[in-house]
N, C-alpha and C positions, 0 to 999 in steps of 0.2 A: 501631530496637529492636522486637522482637516483644513484644507486651504480654500475651500469654496463654501458658499452659503452662510458666511459669518456676517456680523455687523461689527465693524472695526473702527475704533477711534484712534487717530494718529496725531499726537501733538507735534507742532513744528512741521506740519505736512505740506506747506505751500512751496517748498523748494528743496533741493538737495536730496539727501537719502530718504527723508520722509516722503517727499513727493514721488520718488521712484517706487517706493513701497506702495504708496497709494495707487499709482497707475497700475502696478502689477496686480494688486488685490482686486481692483475693479475688473481687470481683464479676466480674473479667475471667478467672476460672478459673485463678488461680495458687495455689501453696502458699506461704503467708506465715508467717514466723517473726518475732515482734517481741521486742525486749529492753527492759528498763528497770530502774531501781533500786528502784522501789516495787512490792512484791508486790500491794498492794491495787489500784493503778492497772492493773496487768497483768490481774488478775482481772476488773475492771470492763470492760476492753477486750474480753476474751474473752466476757464475758456479752453484750456488744453484738454481737459478731461471733464466733459459736461456732467457726467454721472456723479461727480464728487459733491458731497454736502460740505459746506464751509461754515465755520463759526469763529469769529474773532475772539481770542482768549490768550491771556498771558499767564504761563505756568508759574511765574515768580510771584504772583499776587494771589493770596488766599481767597479774596472775594471773587476773583475771576474763576478760580477752580470750583468754588461753591456754586456760582451761577452756571457754569458749564455742566456740572453734574445735574442740576435741576433740569436744564434744557434737554440734555441728551437722554436722561432717563425718562422724561416725558415724551419726547419726540421719537426716540429710537429705543423702545423698551427691550428689543431683542439683543441689545449690545452685549457681546460676549468676548470681545478681544480689545484690550488696551495696549497700544504701542506707545511707550514713553520714548520720545525721540527728540523733543525740542532741546537745543543746545547751542552754546556759543563757545568760541575758542579765540583767545587773544594772547599774543606774545606780551609778556610782562617782564620788565627789567627792575629788579629790586634795588639796583644801585641808584635809580632815578628818584630824586626828591620831589615832594609836592603831590604825590598821588592822593586822590580822595579815597578815604578808607572804605566808604560804602561802595564806591565803584570798583574798588580793588577786589571785592568779594562777590561781585554781581554774578560771576559764573557759578558760584555755589548756589545762589538763589534759584537759578534756572536749571542748571545741570544736575544738581543733587537734591536740593529741597523740593524742586518741582516734581521730580520723579517720586520721591517719598510721599509727598502730599497727594499727588494724583492717585497713587496706588491705594493709599488709605481711604480716600474719598470714594473711589469706585469699587473697592473690593466687596462690600456687602452686596452690591448689584451683581457683580460677576459671580459670586458664590451661589446666587439663586438661579443661574443658568444651568442647563443640562450639561454643557461642556463650555469651558472658558479658558482664556490664556492671557497672561501678561507678558509682553515682549519688551525688554529693556535694551535700548541701543546704547552700548558703552563705547569702547574703543580698544584697539590694540595697545594704546597707551595706558590702559588699565593695568597692564602687566609689567611695563617698564616705562619710566617717565621720559618725556622729551623736555629737558630743562628750559627750553625757550618758552614753553607754555605751562608754567608750574601749577597754576591754580586749576586749569583745565584738567591736567593729568591727575591732580589730587581728587577732583570730583569723579573722574572715571574710575580710579582705583576704589573710591568709596562706593560707587555704584556696583562695581563687581562684587565687593563684599556684601553689600545690601542685598543684591540679587541672590547670592548663595544662601543667605539667612532666610530670605523670603521663601525660597524654594523649599527649605526644610519646614518652615512654619505652615506652608500650604500643602504639604505632601499628602495629607489625608483629605483634601478637598478635591473638587472637580476642576480647580484652577491650575493649569500648567504654567510654569514660570520658565521663560527662555531669556537667554542673554545673547545678543548679537554684538560681536566686537569687531567692527570694521577696521581694516588697515587704512593707510592714507588713501583717500578716495577722491576722485575727480569731481569736486563740487565747488560752489562759490566760497565755501568756508576756507579753502586754501588761498583765497585772495587776500587774506590778512598777512600773508608771508611775503618777504622779499625773495627774489629768485635764488639768491645765495643761500637762504635758509633751507631750501629744498634740494640743494645740490647733493646728488648721491641717493636721493629717495626715489623709489618707483611708486607710482600711484595706480590704483585700480579703477577702471571705468565703473561708474556707479551702477549701470545696468548689470554688469557682471557680478558686482558685489551683492546686489539684491537677489539675483537669480541663485547664486550660491547659498545665500541665507534662506531662501524659500525651500531649497532642497533639504537644508538642515532642519527647518521647521517641520517639513513633511515627514522626515524620518523621526522626529521627536527628540532631536539632539538638544540637550539642555543648554550647552554652551557652544555657540557657533562662532568659529574663528575663520572667516574667509581669507583667501589669498595669503599675504605675508603676515597676517595676524598669527597664524599657526607657528610661523618661524620665530616671531618675536616672543611668543609664549614659551616656546621650547628653549630659545637662547637665554631667556631670563632664568630658566631652571638650571641650565647646564653651565652657563658662563655669564652670570649677571654683571660682573664688573666690566667685562669686555663690551657687552651690548650697550650698557649705560655710557661708556666712554665714547662709543660711536654716535649715539644720539645726543651727547653733550656738545659736540663740535659747533653747531650753530649758535649756542649760547656763549661760546668763548669770547666773542667780541663784546659781550656785556661786562666783562671783568676788568674794567678800567674806567 
């Protein structure tokens, strides 16, 4: 994939991994549009990187996706890269009573349905470009689950499968399909965990993760597994029961 001269749309680009990708792509002389649900976070991101274009949009809402498509295709017709990145991760205890069933599956609406719907809505536009790409941000937890965050892991496993299928379906088009599966990365998303939950885990600086991913994109690597993601992927192939037992430890306290 060519890393300069693109027009790139990044969902969930106001913070964390999405923002670091946005900053890096701007530095590489791309036009970058970021979306997010929080206007204040979008404004903060733009204050840090004034070249960013910002649009408030929620990928869990079909009406927002349709409105985003109209605005972006009108205002940025050269758009040729879609990075599906918006996501949430929450510890969920299935022993706990009283959970709202709609809220229980909200991660599916954002992390999985959002990616599928964004891809379908923007695909006709991308196919009309001379060269285009879809980059799906998944997770090392697509390969082996962390039982503390069961719904999140299910969405990422689903995205991994979806991305593989999409790559096959688009293999005869000009649209390249990439998957970036980050390891535990130093972002605000880890703030949802207690310190005991992360004991024994090493985290990768977000700038290092993004730079490793950019190298993979430049090489045209379809499935990019930065840092410890490669190890988790390998361990799940050679010793799946062992690696699951290691990742299950933080959830043991839920079993009573």
